[in-house]
KOLVOPA-960498 format. One record per residue (C-alpha): residue number from 1; residue in three letters; chain; x, y, z. Coordinates in Angstrom, 3 decimals, padded with zeros to 6 digits, m for minus. Layout:
NODE num residu chaine       px       py       pz
NODE NUM    ALA      A        X        Y        Z
...
This chain:
NODE num residu chaine       px       py       pz
NODE   1    LEU      A m064.260  005.499  011.076
NODE   2    ASP      A m065.505  002.993  008.488
NODE   3    HIS      A m069.103  003.360  009.758
NODE   4    LEU      A m069.167  007.151  009.593
NODE   5    PRO      A m070.125  007.451  005.897
NODE   6    LEU      A m072.965  004.979  006.414
NODE   7    VAL      A m074.346  006.983  009.331
NODE   8    SER      A m074.138  010.199  007.343
NODE   9    HIS      A m075.888  008.591  004.411
NODE  10    HIS      A m078.664  007.301  006.693
NODE  11    LYS      A m079.148  010.747  008.218
NODE  12    TYR      A m079.252  012.269  004.766
NODE  13    LYS      A m082.043  009.875  003.720
NODE  14    THR      A m084.019  010.641  006.908
NODE  15    PHE      A m083.596  014.360  006.275
NODE  16    GLN      A m084.749  013.934  002.660
NODE  17    TYR      A m087.813  011.975  003.754
NODE  18    THR      A m088.762  014.616  006.355
NODE  19    ASN      A m088.351  017.407  003.829
NODE  20    ASN      A m090.510  015.683  001.272
NODE  21    LYS      A m093.303  015.375  003.808
NODE  22    LEU      A m093.012  019.039  004.769
NODE  23    LEU      A m093.045  020.082  001.134
NODE  24    SER      A m096.158  018.141  000.538
NODE  25    LEU      A m097.830  019.858  003.499
NODE  26    ASN      A m096.619  023.454  003.055
NODE  27    PRO      A m095.607  025.070 m000.259
NODE  28    ASN      A m093.766  027.901  001.554
NODE  29    CYS      A m091.329  025.403  002.996
NODE  30    LYS      A m090.508  024.259 m000.516
NODE  31    ARG      A m089.482  027.773 m001.529
NODE  32    GLU      A m087.257  028.168  001.562
NODE  33    LEU      A m085.497  024.859  000.961
NODE  34    MET      A m084.816  025.736 m002.664
NODE  35    ALA      A m083.216  029.005 m001.560
NODE  36    LYS      A m080.966  027.193  000.889
NODE  37    GLU      A m079.882  024.623 m001.710
NODE  38    SER      A m078.917  027.410 m004.119
NODE  39    THR      A m076.354  028.764 m001.605
NODE  40    THR      A m074.568  025.446 m000.894
NODE  41    ILE      A m071.057  024.695 m002.251
NODE  42    ASP      A m069.801  021.177 m003.052
NODE  43    ILE      A m066.378  020.554 m001.570
NODE  44    GLY      A m064.476  017.594 m003.062
NODE  45    GLU      A m062.077  015.296 m001.281
NODE  46    PRO      A m058.585  016.723 m000.769
NODE  47    SER      A m056.046  015.467 m003.347
NODE  48    THR      A m053.777  012.828 m001.911
NODE  49    VAL      A m051.342  013.253 m004.761
NODE  50    THR      A m050.508  016.823 m003.818
NODE  51    LYS      A m049.963  015.917 m000.218
NODE  52    SER      A m047.798  012.920 m000.986
NODE  53    SER      A m045.727  014.804 m003.554
NODE  54    SER      A m045.147  017.712 m001.199
NODE  55    HIS      A m044.121  015.384  001.601
NODE  56    VAL      A m041.749  013.528 m000.700
NODE  57    ALA      A m040.206  016.777 m001.928
NODE  58    VAL      A m039.650  017.915  001.634
NODE  59    ASP      A m038.194  014.549  002.588
NODE  60    GLU      A m035.845  014.583 m000.398
NODE  61    LYS      A m034.686  018.098  000.485
NODE  62    LYS      A m034.054  017.013  004.060
NODE  63    LYS      A m032.038  014.012  002.896
NODE  64    GLY      A m030.031  016.164  000.500
NODE  65    PHE      A m029.352  018.713  003.227
NODE  66    VAL      A m028.218  016.025  005.659
NODE  67    ALA      A m025.963  014.406  003.040
NODE  68    ALA      A m024.459  017.758  002.054
NODE  69    ALA      A m023.839  018.669  005.679
NODE  70    ALA      A m022.162  015.335  006.376
NODE  71    GLY      A m019.999  015.567  003.254
NODE  72    GLY      A m019.126  019.174  003.998
NODE  73    GLY      A m018.003  018.352  007.541
NODE  74    TYR      A m015.834  015.487  006.346
NODE  75    LYS      A m014.235  017.547  003.614
NODE  76    ARG      A m013.737  020.519  005.932
NODE  77    GLY      A m011.738  018.258  008.212
NODE  78    LEU      A m009.578  017.202  005.257
NODE  79    THR      A m009.030  020.805  004.193
NODE  80    ILE      A m008.014  021.847  007.720
NODE  81    PHE      A m005.465  019.043  007.798
NODE  82    ASP      A m004.365  020.114  004.319
NODE  83    PHE      A m003.737  023.652  005.603
NODE  84    LEU      A m001.713  022.419  008.583
NODE  85    LEU      A  000.288  020.092  006.347
NODE  86    ARG      A  001.136  022.981  004.039
NODE  87    LEU      A  002.380  025.011  006.979
NODE  88    ALA      A  004.612  022.116  008.024
NODE  89    ALA      A  005.864  021.694  004.439
NODE  90    ILE      A  006.699  025.396  004.283
NODE  91    GLY      A  008.868  025.089  007.376
NODE  92    ILE      A  010.611  021.961  006.093
NODE  93    THR      A  011.323  023.333  002.605
NODE  94    ILE      A  012.623  026.629  003.958
NODE  95    GLY      A  014.817  024.705  006.381
NODE  96    ALA      A  016.130  022.401  003.629
NODE  97    SER      A  016.951  025.274  001.299
NODE  98    SER      A  018.596  027.289  004.093
NODE  99    VAL      A  020.710  024.379  005.332
NODE 100    MET      A  021.971  023.630  001.832
NODE 101    PHE      A  022.600  027.320  001.121
NODE 102    THR      A  024.685  027.756  004.281
NODE 103    ALA      A  026.554  024.437  003.903
NODE 104    GLU      A  030.226  025.386  003.841
NODE 105    GLU      A  033.436  024.140  005.414
NODE 106    THR      A  037.060  025.293  005.264
NODE 107    LEU      A  039.829  022.951  006.271
NODE 108    PRO      A  042.207  024.230  008.992
NODE 109    PHE      A  045.320  023.645  006.910
NODE 110    PHE      A  046.157  025.620  003.784
NODE 111    THR      A  049.164  026.723  001.806
NODE 112    GLN      A  050.292  030.056  000.458
NODE 113    PHE      A  048.363  029.560 m002.777
NODE 114    LEU      A  045.670  027.022 m001.882
NODE 115    GLN      A  042.831  026.974  000.578
NODE 116    PHE      A  040.706  023.862  000.904
NODE 117    GLN      A  037.060  024.861  001.092
NODE 118    ALA      A  033.747  023.264  000.142
NODE 119    GLY      A  030.426  025.026 m000.360
NODE 120    TYR      A  027.103  024.392 m002.032
NODE 121    ASP      A  028.088  026.636 m004.968
NODE 122    ASP      A  030.904  024.226 m005.822
NODE 123    PHE      A  028.267  021.746 m007.063
NODE 124    PRO      A  025.773  022.704 m009.789
NODE 125    THR      A  023.385  020.060 m008.468
NODE 126    PHE      A  023.319  021.683 m005.040
NODE 127    GLN      A  022.683  025.067 m006.655
NODE 128    PHE      A  019.740  023.543 m008.486
NODE 129    PHE      A  018.560  022.109 m005.172
NODE 130    VAL      A  018.601  025.486 m003.421
NODE 131    ILE      A  016.745  027.243 m006.228
NODE 132    SER      A  014.161  024.478 m006.698
NODE 133    ILE      A  013.326  024.042 m003.016
NODE 134    ALA      A  013.075  027.828 m002.604
NODE 135    ILE      A  010.566  027.869 m005.470
NODE 136    VAL      A  008.638  025.050 m003.785
NODE 137    ALA      A  008.524  026.966 m000.494
NODE 138    SER      A  007.249  030.068 m002.318
NODE 139    TYR      A  004.572  028.024 m004.030
NODE 140    LEU      A  003.416  026.595 m000.702
NODE 141    VAL      A  003.029  030.096  000.697
NODE 142    LEU      A  001.010  031.169 m002.345
NODE 143    SER      A m001.178  028.063 m002.049
NODE 144    LEU      A m002.364  028.928  001.462
NODE 145    PRO      A m005.215  031.240  000.295
NODE 146    PHE      A m006.616  028.431 m001.871
NODE 147    SER      A m006.422  026.101  001.107
NODE 148    ILE      A m008.285  028.654  003.238
NODE 149    VAL      A m010.982  028.968  000.570
NODE 150    SER      A m011.352  025.187  000.690
NODE 151    ILE      A m011.884  025.374  004.451
NODE 152    VAL      A m014.539  028.091  004.111
NODE 153    ARG      A m016.211  026.318  001.182
NODE 154    PRO      A m015.395  022.614  001.601
NODE 155    LEU      A m017.740  021.550 m001.205
NODE 156    ALA      A m016.109  023.855 m003.773
NODE 157    VAL      A m014.233  021.714 m006.290
NODE 158    VAL      A m012.396  024.315 m008.391
NODE 159    PRO      A m009.828  025.442 m005.757
NODE 160    ARG      A m009.144  021.823 m004.786
NODE 161    LEU      A m008.652  020.867 m008.423
NODE 162    ILE      A m006.232  023.772 m008.921
NODE 163    LEU      A m004.266  022.688 m005.849
NODE 164    LEU      A m004.203  019.060 m006.996
NODE 165    ILE      A m002.747  019.836 m010.422
NODE 166    SER      A m000.282  022.375 m009.027
NODE 167    ASP      A  000.817  020.028 m006.238
NODE 168    THR      A  001.487  017.290 m008.789
NODE 169    VAL      A  003.779  019.543 m010.836
NODE 170    VAL      A  005.584  020.826 m007.740
NODE 171    LEU      A  005.931  017.256 m006.444
NODE 172    THR      A  007.983  016.353 m009.503
NODE 173    LEU      A  010.200  019.409 m008.997
NODE 174    THR      A  010.772  018.587 m005.324
NODE 175    THR      A  011.495  014.943 m006.096
NODE 176    ALA      A  013.916  015.874 m008.865
NODE 177    ALA      A  015.864  018.262 m006.622
NODE 178    ALA      A  016.019  015.794 m003.739
NODE 179    ALA      A  017.009  012.824 m005.941
NODE 180    ALA      A  019.711  014.718 m007.846
NODE 181    ALA      A  021.210  016.061 m004.636
NODE 182    ALA      A  021.043  012.595 m003.068
NODE 183    ALA      A  023.053  011.159 m005.970
NODE 184    ILE      A  025.846  013.704 m005.451
NODE 185    VAL      A  025.777  013.244 m001.668
NODE 186    TYR      A  026.116  009.478 m002.151
NODE 187    LEU      A  029.057  010.055 m004.484
NODE 188    ALA      A  030.666  012.454 m002.021
NODE 189    HIS      A  030.413  009.827  000.719
NODE 190    ASN      A  031.474  006.759 m001.269
NODE 191    GLY      A  033.178  007.987 m004.430
NODE 192    ASN      A  033.498  005.835 m007.554
NODE 193    ALA      A  036.660  003.856 m008.067
NODE 194    ASN      A  035.740  002.992 m011.669
NODE 195    THR      A  035.920  006.651 m012.692
NODE 196    ASN      A  038.511  007.708 m010.120
NODE 197    TRP      A  036.000  010.006 m008.425
NODE 198    LEU      A  037.306  010.062 m004.877
NODE 199    PRO      A  035.087  010.621 m001.830
NODE 200    ILE      A  035.412  014.036 m000.175
NODE 201    CYS      A  033.417  013.493  003.014
NODE 202    GLN      A  036.448  012.116  004.781
NODE 203    GLN      A  037.913  015.625  004.652
NODE 204    PHE      A  034.710  017.723  004.644
NODE 205    GLY      A  032.627  015.880  007.206
NODE 206    ASP      A  030.572  018.847  008.413
NODE 207    PHE      A  029.778  019.922  004.864
NODE 208    CYS      A  028.570  016.453  003.930
NODE 209    GLN      A  026.486  016.216  007.077
NODE 210    ALA      A  024.754  019.516  006.301
NODE 211    THR      A  023.970  018.543  002.705
NODE 212    SER      A  022.704  015.145  003.816
NODE 213    THR      A  020.357  016.838  006.299
NODE 214    ALA      A  019.011  019.093  003.561
NODE 215    VAL      A  018.335  016.099  001.310
NODE 216    VAL      A  016.488  014.276  004.111
NODE 217    ALA      A  014.324  017.349  004.759
NODE 218    ALA      A  013.476  017.617  001.066
NODE 219    SER      A  012.558  013.924  001.027
NODE 220    ILE      A  010.143  014.507  003.917
NODE 221    SER      A  008.526  017.328  001.953
NODE 222    VAL      A  008.026  014.865 m000.917
NODE 223    VAL      A  006.034  012.639  001.450
NODE 224    PHE      A  003.975  015.675  002.496
NODE 225    PHE      A  003.157  016.440 m001.122
NODE 226    VAL      A  002.033  012.867 m001.717
NODE 227    LEU      A m000.342  013.207  001.260
NODE 228    LEU      A m001.594  016.583 m000.002
NODE 229    ILE      A m002.359  015.136 m003.408
NODE 230    ARG      A m004.109  012.150 m001.839
NODE 231    MET      A m006.347  014.413  000.239
NODE 232    ALA      A m007.059  016.659 m002.721
NODE 233    LYS      A m008.228  013.628 m004.676
NODE 234    GLU      A m010.518  012.607 m001.825
NODE 235    SER      A m012.079  016.058 m001.545
NODE 236    THR      A m012.702  016.434 m005.290
NODE 237    THR      A m014.724  013.216 m005.565
NODE 238    ILE      A m018.380  012.710 m004.767
NODE 239    GLU      A m020.333  009.532 m004.078
NODE 240    VAL      A m023.407  009.180 m006.273
NODE 241    GLY      A m026.125  007.027 m004.727
NODE 242    GLU      A m028.953  005.146 m006.351
NODE 243    PRO      A m032.042  007.150 m007.314
NODE 244    SER      A m034.650  007.228 m004.569
NODE 245    THR      A m037.799  005.129 m004.971
NODE 246    MET      A m039.810  007.672 m002.983
NODE 247    THR      A m040.335  009.737 m006.136
NODE 248    LYS      A m042.814  007.117 m007.379
NODE 249    SER      A m045.567  008.741 m005.363
NODE 250    THR      A m045.008  012.125 m006.963
NODE 251    SER      A m046.599  013.317 m010.143
NODE 252    HIS      A m045.750  011.193 m013.169
NODE 253    VAL      A m044.828  014.270 m015.142
NODE 254    VAL      A m042.190  015.360 m012.598
NODE 255    VAL      A m040.721  011.855 m012.423
NODE 256    ASP      A m040.501  011.549 m016.176
NODE 257    GLU      A m038.856  014.955 m016.525
NODE 258    LYS      A m036.253  014.150 m013.873
NODE 259    LYS      A m035.522  010.779 m015.441
NODE 260    LYS      A m035.129  012.320 m018.871
NODE 261    LYS      A m032.843  015.101 m017.627
NODE 262    GLY      A m030.778  012.696 m015.498
NODE 263    PHE      A m030.410  010.326 m018.410
NODE 264    VAL      A m029.235  013.113 m020.704
NODE 265    VAL      A m026.701  014.409 m018.146
NODE 266    ALA      A m025.395  010.913 m017.363
NODE 267    THR      A m025.071  010.108 m021.065
NODE 268    ALA      A m023.181  013.322 m021.770
NODE 269    GLY      A m020.888  012.846 m018.763
NODE 270    GLY      A m020.302  009.195 m019.644
NODE 271    GLY      A m019.287  010.038 m023.204
NODE 272    TYR      A m016.938  012.780 m022.055
NODE 273    LYS      A m015.307  010.538 m019.470
NODE 274    ARG      A m015.088  007.633 m021.885
NODE 275    GLY      A m013.096  009.825 m024.252
NODE 276    LEU      A m010.686  010.722 m021.451
NODE 277    ALA      A m010.429  007.041 m020.482
NODE 278    ILE      A m009.495  006.068 m024.042
NODE 279    PHE      A m006.839  008.791 m024.119
NODE 280    ASP      A m005.617  007.513 m020.729
NODE 281    PHE      A m005.256  004.003 m022.155
NODE 282    LEU      A m003.296  005.190 m025.191
NODE 283    LEU      A m001.057  007.315 m022.989
NODE 284    ARG      A m000.279  004.313 m020.817
NODE 285    LEU      A  000.704  002.308 m023.872
NODE 286    ALA      A  003.064  005.102 m024.923
NODE 287    ALA      A  004.498  005.270 m021.392
NODE 288    ILE      A  005.107  001.509 m021.428
NODE 289    VAL      A  007.108  001.800 m024.632
NODE 290    THR      A  009.038  004.780 m023.264
NODE 291    THR      A  009.955  003.186 m019.936
NODE 292    ILE      A  010.935 m000.145 m021.483
NODE 293    THR      A  013.143  001.727 m023.941
NODE 294    ALA      A  014.746  003.804 m021.187
NODE 295    SER      A  015.504  000.787 m019.011
NODE 296    SER      A  016.809 m001.275 m021.942
NODE 297    VAL      A  019.053  001.487 m023.283
NODE 298    MET      A  020.556  002.087 m019.845
NODE 299    TYR      A  021.020 m001.637 m019.230
NODE 300    THR      A  022.843 m002.172 m022.513
NODE 301    ALA      A  024.960  001.004 m022.243
NODE 302    GLU      A  028.552 m000.194 m022.411
NODE 303    GLU      A  031.737  000.852 m024.176
NODE 304    THR      A  035.269 m000.518 m024.298
NODE 305    LEU      A  038.133  001.662 m025.457
NODE 306    PRO      A  040.176  000.247 m028.363
NODE 307    PHE      A  043.482  000.646 m026.544
NODE 308    PHE      A  044.396 m001.477 m023.513
NODE 309    THR      A  047.440 m002.985 m021.897
NODE 310    GLN      A  048.266 m006.467 m020.776
NODE 311    PHE      A  046.789 m005.851 m017.334
NODE 312    LEU      A  044.297 m003.015 m017.907
NODE 313    GLN      A  041.216 m002.674 m020.068
NODE 314    PHE      A  039.280  000.585 m020.156
NODE 315    GLN      A  035.583 m000.141 m020.113
NODE 316    ALA      A  032.445  001.677 m018.940
NODE 317    GLY      A  029.048  000.129 m018.229
NODE 318    TYR      A  025.876  000.923 m016.338
NODE 319    ASP      A  026.909 m001.406 m013.495
NODE 320    ASP      A  029.935  000.820 m012.809
NODE 321    PHE      A  027.554  003.421 m011.346
NODE 322    ALA      A  025.223  002.703 m008.435
NODE 323    THR      A  022.863  005.444 m009.633
NODE 324    PHE      A  022.499  003.821 m013.056
NODE 325    GLN      A  021.765  000.473 m011.436
NODE 326    PHE      A  019.004  002.126 m009.421
NODE 327    PHE      A  017.718  003.703 m012.641
NODE 328    VAL      A  017.427  000.350 m014.432
NODE 329    ILE      A  015.609 m001.317 m011.538
NODE 330    ALA      A  013.272  001.614 m010.857
NODE 331    ILE      A  012.250  002.188 m014.482
NODE 332    ALA      A  011.724 m001.556 m014.982
NODE 333    MET      A  009.359 m001.506 m011.994
NODE 334    VAL      A  007.536  001.476 m013.482
NODE 335    ALA      A  007.108 m000.346 m016.803
NODE 336    SER      A  005.734 m003.390 m014.969
NODE 337    TYR      A  003.284 m001.212 m013.069
NODE 338    LEU      A  002.060  000.379 m016.300
NODE 339    VAL      A  001.373 m003.053 m017.777
NODE 340    LEU      A m000.575 m004.060 m014.656
NODE 341    SER      A m002.550 m000.818 m014.768
NODE 342    LEU      A m003.957 m001.510 m018.253
NODE 343    PRO      A m006.902 m003.673 m017.007
NODE 344    PHE      A m008.000 m000.845 m014.693
NODE 345    SER      A m007.774  001.583 m017.586
NODE 346    ILE      A m009.924 m000.740 m019.714
NODE 347    VAL      A m012.503 m000.886 m016.919
NODE 348    THR      A m012.712  002.918 m016.936
NODE 349    ILE      A m013.428  002.786 m020.671
NODE 350    ILE      A m016.212  000.232 m020.236
NODE 351    ARG      A m017.596  001.970 m017.133
NODE 352    PRO      A m016.607  005.622 m017.465
NODE 353    LEU      A m018.742  006.687 m014.478
NODE 354    ALA      A m017.106  004.210 m012.073
NODE 355    ALA      A m014.981  006.120 m009.561
NODE 356    ALA      A m013.216  003.246 m007.770
NODE 357    PRO      A m010.840  002.098 m010.580
NODE 358    ARG      A m010.066  005.688 m011.486
NODE 359    LEU      A m009.214  006.531 m007.887
NODE 360    ILE      A m006.948  003.481 m007.648
NODE 361    LEU      A m005.102  004.559 m010.794
NODE 362    LEU      A m004.740  008.113 m009.559
NODE 363    VAL      A m003.252  007.160 m006.206
NODE 364    SER      A m000.921  004.602 m007.778
NODE 365    ASP      A  000.200  007.020 m010.497
NODE 366    THR      A  001.113  009.598 m007.866
NODE 367    VAL      A  003.384  007.135 m006.069
NODE 368    VAL      A  004.949  005.836 m009.280
NODE 369    VAL      A  005.639  009.320 m010.662
NODE 370    THR      A  007.839  010.015 m007.627
NODE 371    LEU      A  009.813  006.840 m008.322
NODE 372    THR      A  010.201  007.722 m012.005
NODE 373    THR      A  011.257  011.279 m011.219
NODE 374    SER      A  013.756  010.089 m008.610
NODE 375    ALA      A  015.412  007.680 m011.038
NODE 376    ALA      A  015.534  010.214 m013.873
NODE 377    ALA      A  016.841  013.072 m011.718
NODE 378    ALA      A  019.520  011.001 m009.970
NODE 379    ALA      A  020.763  009.604 m013.280
NODE 380    ALA      A  020.699  013.081 m014.815
NODE 381    ALA      A  022.985  014.387 m012.035
NODE 382    ILE      A  025.589  011.683 m012.749
NODE 383    VAL      A  025.293  012.162 m016.523
NODE 384    TYR      A  025.923  015.878 m016.088
NODE 385    LEU      A  028.962  015.097 m013.949
NODE 386    ALA      A  030.227  012.584 m016.523
NODE 387    HIS      A  029.977  015.226 m019.236
NODE 388    ASN      A  031.388  018.206 m017.349
NODE 389    GLY      A  033.191  016.877 m014.270
NODE 390    ASN      A  033.796  019.002 m011.193
NODE 391    PRO      A  037.201  020.701 m010.895
NODE 392    ASN      A  036.501  021.677 m007.282
NODE 393    THR      A  036.542  018.008 m006.239
NODE 394    ASN      A  038.896  016.714 m008.954
NODE 395    TRP      A  036.065  014.654 m010.450
NODE 396    LEU      A  037.177  014.541 m014.074
NODE 397    PRO      A  034.735  014.126 m016.989
NODE 398    ILE      A  034.716  010.742 m018.672
NODE 399    CYS      A  032.574  011.436 m021.721
NODE 400    GLN      A  035.592  012.639 m023.669
NODE 401    GLN      A  036.815  009.040 m023.668
NODE 402    PHE      A  033.491  007.159 m023.448
NODE 403    GLY      A  031.370  009.171 m025.871
NODE 404    ASP      A  029.041  006.363 m026.981
NODE 405    PHE      A  028.407  005.294 m023.402
NODE 406    CYS      A  027.507  008.834 m022.346
NODE 407    GLN      A  025.238  009.235 m025.350
NODE 408    ALA      A  023.365  006.051 m024.470
NODE 409    VAL      A  022.825  006.952 m020.810
NODE 410    SER      A  021.766  010.471 m021.801
NODE 411    SER      A  019.136  009.017 m024.151
NODE 412    ALA      A  017.835  006.805 m021.358
NODE 413    VAL      A  017.476  009.810 m019.040
NODE 414    VAL      A  015.584  011.759 m021.714
NODE 415    ALA      A  013.185  008.824 m022.242
NODE 416    ALA      A  012.551  008.592 m018.484
NODE 417    SER      A  011.871  012.336 m018.371
NODE 418    ILE      A  009.267  011.915 m021.119
NODE 419    ALA      A  007.666  009.196 m019.010
NODE 420    VAL      A  007.434  011.666 m016.127
NODE 421    VAL      A  005.510  014.055 m018.380
NODE 422    PHE      A  003.168  011.211 m019.352
NODE 423    PHE      A  002.480  010.475 m015.701
NODE 424    ILE      A  001.685  014.104 m014.975
NODE 425    VAL      A m000.865  014.113 m017.807
NODE 426    LEU      A m002.362  010.843 m016.513
NODE 427    ILE      A m002.769  012.319 m013.039
NODE 428    VAL      A m004.430  015.442 m014.430
NODE 429    ILE      A m006.835  013.296 m016.486
NODE 430    SER      A m007.814  011.294 m013.413
NODE 431    ALA      A m008.301  014.479 m011.407
NODE 432    ILE      A m010.594  015.938 m014.073
NODE 433    VAL      A m012.642  012.734 m014.288
NODE 434    LEU      A m013.065  012.520 m010.520
NODE 435    LYS      A m014.001  016.120 m009.966
NODE 436    ARG      A m017.584  016.867 m008.910
NODE 437    HIS      A m019.799  018.312 m011.640
């Protein structure tokens, strides 16, 4: 191929020499040759830039199509599993609410004026459980169309983001109902000798077994919600690769325009996400203060009545209640986690476009919010009982005698509830940052 231009050039010179000789011999030939030359068209070499740029554009489109197809298949698999998990959660929540609602037992012996009977409506906490879990089951049914839309359009982020935020709120409700009911079930099984709250499961065994089953089912639904939120987080994120070097062969104008536009978009997105990361950091600091306060107030809650005898002293402390002991330990663990999460939050401020630290925070926050909600809800159930008692089980209120103690534990529960709200906001912030633009 390298010799072809030389051959053509040699032939052209030979043809020019022959023509010059003919022109010198015959003037008519000169006129004919001039007419032929006036009808020729010069055709330049084809542009290699156009070809290379078109090939690169096609190649980039092919790569984008392959990547989108692969991501869509992966996310469609997650959404199908999400749909099946919601169906299972619907069955479990309906079963839990139904079992608690129908939990009732009447003892075979009774008198002319008394009949010994136990039902879910004898406990305000169990009533709250039935209503809350029924609401959760209804929500799961209403969420199925959004899950179906995610299957049909696996790359659509908006329905997944709606499900993620809604699932987080409903997770806290489910955890609160299950934890509060678990605290009363534990008290019904074991009682509390310090407050003279006697166990009732020795007499109402079937009733206690039914309520325990309902609490276990609700706890399983909590695990399902954690999985749903984890999958929603995975399907709302997108991996951003390095810019392709193939675009170097394209037109310089196109490359420069793409670089300028990409730089502007990345700068705008980075500033927006950096603002959310700073707010995330400040919110974590506030949550640390709140959880440390809640744990400290509960730990130091103690009161001794001014009157006592030679052998008896009336005193109330957090260690007289197993639920309050769990509260102190759980909230202290939450405060420790928040302190350990601060370096990750700082990394998201420095690198607002980094997805890995944000995803770690989001997954960890989801687990910790269940622990915080469990501790707050279980303690709230006992605080309510300490304030109001339960005449159906002869569990007398103690806050009439130990007012300062009850006020302290109530303040600790309120502080833990505020921490739950902080965690919900943190999870929503992480979900917004990780969503695909």
